[in-house]
N, C-alpha and C positions, 0 to 999 in steps of 0.2 A: 276884543273878542270877536274871532270871525263869526261871518252868518254859516261856516261850516261845520265850526265848533259847534253853536248853540244850535243847529238842525239836530246833529249829531246825538247832543248832551239830552235835546227833548226826546228821542226816539228812544234813547237808551233808559231814559226815567221812565218812559211809558211803558216798556215791555218789562222794565223791573216790577210795575205797581204791578203789570196784568200775570206777573206770573206769580207773584205774591196773594195776590188777590184766589186766585186759582187753584192755588197750593193752599189756603185758607178755606176755601171753599170744599174743596176734595178731601180735609182731613178731621172736620166735622162730621164724616159720617164713615173714614175709613173703619174703624174699627169695629171688625165684624159686618163688615160691609156686602152682603152677595152682589152675583151678577147682574140684579134687579134694582139694585140701586145705581149704578154703573151706568145699565143700560137707558132705565126709566124715572132715574133719584126717586126710585120707591112708587112713581104714578103720584107725586107731591108737591109737584111745580106749583106755587103757587101765582095769582093769577098776574101780577104785575111783571113778575122775572119772565114765565113763563110767555106771554106777551110782545116783550122787549127782547126774546133770546128769539123767538121767532122770527120778527121782525131783524135782527143784528144778522142772521143768516143767511139773507136774502142780500141785506145792503151790504155786499162784500168792496172789496177795490177793484173788481170788475165793472159793479155796477154803479160806482161814483164814478169810474174814470171813464167806463165807455159811455154812461148817459150826458158827461159833458161833452166827450167826443162829438158823438151824434149830433147833439142838439150843433153843434160848433162849425164841425165840418156836411153836414147833411142837410140839416134842418131839424127841427119841433116833430114833425111827420113821419121819420125816423126814428126819433127816439122811443121808442115802443116798451121797452122795458119796466118803467116805473108801472105806468099803468098795466103794464099785459102784467107783472106779477100782482100786483097789486089784486085785480078781477081773480086770479090765480089761487091766493090766498081766500078770497071773501066767497069765488066758488067753492073752495074744497073745506070751507066750513061749514057752508049751507048744505052741501051735498056729501062730502065723501068720510070728513070729520066724526061726526057721530056713533056710522054705524060703525065706521072701524073700531072707537073706543068702545062700544060696546059688547063688541066679540072677544075686548080683550089680549088683542095679538100682542107681540114682544116688537115686531120689525112689521115691513111692511112685507115682506118677502114671507111672511107669517100666512098671510090670504091666501098665496096659491099652492102654500103645502095643504095647507088645508081641503082648499076646493081640487086640487087637482092630487099632486102627489110631490112628495121632496125632491124628484127629481127635474120636472118641473120649475121645481122654486130656483133648484139649483142653476138653469136656462137663463130663465127670467134674471138669476142675480148677475150676469157677466152685462149688459149694456147699464144696469145701476150702478154695479161696481165703477166700470170705465168713465161713466160720468161723473161721480165723485171725486173720482182723481183727477182726470182733464180738468174739471171746476176749481180745483186745490192749485191745479197746476198754473192755472190763466189766472187765476188772484197772485199769487206767487210772484209770476212775469210783471203782472201789472206793479207789483210793488217796487221790483228792482226797475223800469220803465220811470218811476217817480224819482227813488233816488238819486238816478243818472240825473234828470231834469234839474231837481233841486238842487241837490248837495254836490254835482258834479266829482258822482262817486262811481264811476265807471270801472275805475280798477277795480274796487272792492263792492260789488252788486252781487258777485256770487256766495261772498261769505254775508253779505244782506238775507238775502232770501234762506240760506243755511239757517242761518240764526233764527228767524224769523219763525221757520218751520220747526225746528227743535224749541224752539218756546211754547210753541203750543203744542207738540207733541206733549211735551214735559208734563201743564197741567193735569192735560187731558186724560194722559196716561193716570194721574193720581189720582182725580174725581170724576173722570168720565162723566155723565150728564148735567151734575149738579154743577162741577167747576164750571164747564164749559157754558149755563146759563146763568151763571153769575161774573164771569168775564166778559160774556153778552153785554149784557146789563149797562157795566162800565164805556164797555167799549163804543157802546152804541150814542152812549151820551156823547164822548169822547166826539164823534162821526158830526152827530146835527151840530152840535157848542162850538167847535173851531173852524167847522167849515161856514158857519153864521155871522162867525167873529170877523170873516174872510168881506166878507160881501161888502160892506161899507166901505171900506180902503181902498176896493177893487172898485165899486161904484165912482170915486174921483177920477178919476182919467177917461168918465164916458161921459160926463154931464147928469149923471142921476137915472134912477130907472125906466122915469119916464121917456126918454129921448133910449135907454139901452132895447126897448120895449118896439118904440119904433122906428129906429136904425134897422133892427131886427126884423122887424116887416119888411120894411122895404129893400133888403136886402135878399130872402130870401122867398117872399112872394105867397105862392099857397104850399110851399115847404115849411112856414110856419106855425103852420093849421096844425090841431091835432089829426086828423083826418084825409086823406086827398077828395077832389073833387069828382064829382058824379063822373065824370068823362074818364076818368084813370080808367075802370071799368072795361073801354072801348077803345078800339085799332086807336080812335084819332090821340090817345095819349098812349100808347104803346101797350095798353091790359096789365099795368104794372099796380094796377090796386088788386088785381090778383093776388098776386105776389106778394103785396104788401099783408092781403087779410091773412095768407096763408103764415105768415111769418107772428102776425096779431093772435092767432088761436092757435098755432104750437106755444107761442107766450103763456095762453091764459090755461089752456087743457093740460100742456106739456111741461108745465110746473110745477102741478099736483104729485104725478107718480115717482116722488123724492122719498127716500127713508130719511133724510136729513129733514123732510118736514112731516114727516110719518111718528120718526121718535116723540118730536115735540108732542104731539097731537097724543101719541100712547101714553104718554107722563102726567097726562091730567087727569084728574080728581077723578071725573065721571065724561059722559058724553058731551052733556050742557057745556060746561068750563071748556071741553075741547075746541066747538064752535064759537063759544065766544073769543077765547085766541085767536084761533084763526081772522075770524070779521078783522079784532081789532089790530091784528097786525100786516094785514092788507091796509085799514086807513093810514098804519105807520109807514110802512114803506112811501106811500105817496107822498107824504110830510117830509118825510127824510131825502126824498128826491128834487127837492125843490133847490136845494144850495146849489147842487152841481147842475140842475135847469140854469140857473142864475149865470152860472160860472162860464158856463158853455157862449151863454148870450152875451155876455158883458165881454167875451173874447172877440167877436164878431164886431163888436162896436168901439172898438181902444185904438189909437191910433202911434202902433206898435213902434214907428220912428221916436216918437217923444218918453218912450219909456228907455230903460236902463238894456235891456233887451235889444232895441234898435229895429230889429224884424221881427213876424210874427214868427210865429212855431212852424217847425220845419212840415210836424206833420199832423194832425186832428188832435191823434192820440196820446197826444203830452199837454194838451192847452189848458187840464187843470193845474199839475205843478207845475206850468209856465204862469201861470196867473199867481199860483201861489209866492212863486217866487219873485217877479218880474211888478208886482202890481199891491203886495205888501209889504209890514216893515218885518224885517228879520225875525222878530218872535213870532208874530203872527203867522207867518210864511211856515216856521217851523213848529208850531200849533197845528196848523195846518198839513203838514208830511204827518203827524203824532195821529191826526185824523184819517189819515189813508192806509197806514199801517192797524191801525185800530179796525178798520174796516175791511183787511186782507186777516187779521186774527182772527174776527167774529165768525168769517164764514170757512177757513181753514178748519179750524179746531172742530167744526161743527161736521166738517162732508170726514174727515178722515172717522170720525166718533161715529157716523152712521156707515160708512164702508166697512169698518171694521163689528159692526153690531150685526152684519147681514151674514157676514165670516163666519163667526164664531155661532150663531142663531140655527142657522140656516143651510149653511154646508158643511162644517166641522163637525156640528153635533149629529145633524141626523144622516150624515154621510160616510162621515171619518170614525166618529166617537160616541154611538149611539148611549153609552154607558157613563159617560161624561159628567163627572161632577161638577158642581157647583165651582168651587173652589179653579178647578179645572178651567173650567169655562172662564172665568177671572184673567186666569194667565194668557188665554187664547187670545181674548179681547183684548190686553193690555200690546200682547206680540202684534196684532193687528192693526193697531195705533199706530206703533213705531214702522211695521211697513209699508201701511198707507202714508203715511206723512213722508219717506226717504222716498216713495216713487213718486208721488207728487215734486219733491224739489228736486229731485234729478230732473223730473221730464220737464221743469221748469230754467233748466240751466242749458239742456240738451237739444231743444226742439222750439225753434223759431217760428210756427205757426200754431202753438198750444192751444189759444182762441180759437183758432180752425177746428183742429182736435174733438175739443170742449162744444162746438155748435155743432158738429156733426153726431156726437154721443147722444147731445140734447134732442135730435132729431128726431133718434134710435129711441128714447126713452118713450117721444111722443108718440109714434108710430107701432111701438112695440108695446110699453108699459100700462100708457093709457089707455087702449083697449083691451087690457088681458085686466084692468083692473076696474073698470064699467063691470064685465061679463061676469067676473068673478066674487066681486059683491053685489050684483043686483039683478044676475040673470041665472037662477039656479037649476036649470038645464045647461049650462054650459059644463063641458068636460073637458079631460085631458087631448083627448086625440083635436078636439076642436081649435083648443087653445095651441097646441104643434103648430095646426096648419094655417092659426093668426101669423103665430109668430113668421113663420116662411114667409106669406103672402107679403106682411106689412115691409119686410126684410126687403126683398124683391125690388116692390114698388118703390121702397125710397132711394135702394141702391139704383132701380134703373132711373132715379133724374139728375145720378151723377153730382161729382162737387169741385166747381171750377178751380177752388183754390188748393186743392190739393192733387189737381191736376185728374181728376176721375172725369170721363166726359159721359155724353149721358145715352143712355143706350135705348132709352124707348120714344118713341117718336111724339112726346106732348106737344099738345096744340098749345094754342095763345102765343104765339112766337111773335117778340117784336121788331122791329126795325132793324138792330144790330142781329139777328138771328136765335134769341134768347127766347127760351120757353117762361112764360109767369105762368102758366098753368100752375095751382096749386095743388101739386104732386106730393107735400107730404100730409095733408090734409086727407085729400084722397088716400093716401096709404093706410092713415090712420083707420079710414071709415070702414074701408074694402077688410082692413083687419077684423074690425069688430062683428061685419057681415059675415064674413066667411068665419069666425068663431061660433057665431048661431045658426048658421047653416050647418056646417061640419056638426057640430055638436047635437044638434036634432037630428041629422041624419045617420050617426054611430051610436047614440045612447042604446041601444041593443049589446053592444061588444063592450059599450064603456058607458058605467052605470053614474049621470053626474053622481058628487057627494054633496051632502050639505053642510051647511055653515050651521053647526050650531051654539048656539050661548053659551060660552062660560060659565058656570056658577058662580063664579068669582071674579072678576073680570080686572080685578083687579092684584091676582094672584098668578104671576108666570104659567106657574105649572101648571094650572087649571087650565089657561087659554090654548095650552096645542092639542093636539089631535092625538089620539094615545096611539 
């Protein structure tokens, strides 16, 4: 049997298993299931399943491929996602998870709807929705890249992306969060086990782990460390430390205000369990990143002329599938490919459910059909899952710079949604006028920083310009802080015209209906 046949058979088998597990988990509660069951698994997620699904949601195909890519191409210094997202989950657990769960919300947008009003929540839904769609598209695109590299499926990559999206949509429609959670548990096991299985075979081409670490430090120097040297924040080293810090803070705090995160927080039995979910998932993110980091380091130590590849990969973005294909036996490579497919599924299903949850609860019901029954809400939720999944798949097939678009939306989540989350949850004096002013200030300051990869020029003369004329100023964090300060100041100045609305504890935080403002 050819390697291509082995790889295809493995992927098809994995997909069949994932769909079967998701369908079975959904059918267990399908009869008489309420919208609360689909959205939050009736707030009864077991601790182990909750930790694993929260970890799997962050450890997507982009996370695995991207970590290996940056370790291989730029150095460990620039692979900030593993520890950045891990700290994001830990900070989220320590600061935000408990209060959000105690207030009994159904979605993240419920906070803004209750603190301000339904129109403000609908506006804030836009960056949240775009972030989820672009994130799903980016990781579907990563799957396509892996299939092309490992199996030479360049002629069938579109079909592979569509099938992957269809399977994730299928079991998510059937069982909602419960199906997503149980498939995530299986997928996370596949990711970690099969990538770890590939490491010993790849190390045989390098002289062992000690030689890999030594060569890596020799090749990358200071870039082999986790943090920049002190001089990186001075003109001597081009001020790049400021930009590095900006991205680090974006990952840590910008990784919190996502519905995909709070959907799991709000599905916990109580606030204490929500805190444990989040902290343990942060530790899990660090552990799962280890195989991807090692694969990136191994790629820099291999003499590719002695392998079947003959030459190094053309782009760092394909180093993980490249190592799987040329440094491991066919069966191990096929299992590794299955791990990447599992990583993609574990994030796509979560993102499409999160986006459709916000639409059903914070756009359709409050703005379009206030009298919508629970049955109608279930139909809208399932329709939303299909629509978001289709949008992500189409975007993955038609846009080359999906990752850049997702990164830009991630910026907007950081500079707009994070200050709104802090103010809405912890500052009782914040009002809707302050919220609108914060949105405008955050957006304008972020837009003023431009986006070179999309051809958007820098509009504001930010300082800390390096030798190449590029500003290293942390304008994202500046925009976020300016947005937060604006919310506070404007709310204080306008409290006579717009009285702050209190966040009252729901009488029963496990009851979806009681958790919403009358």
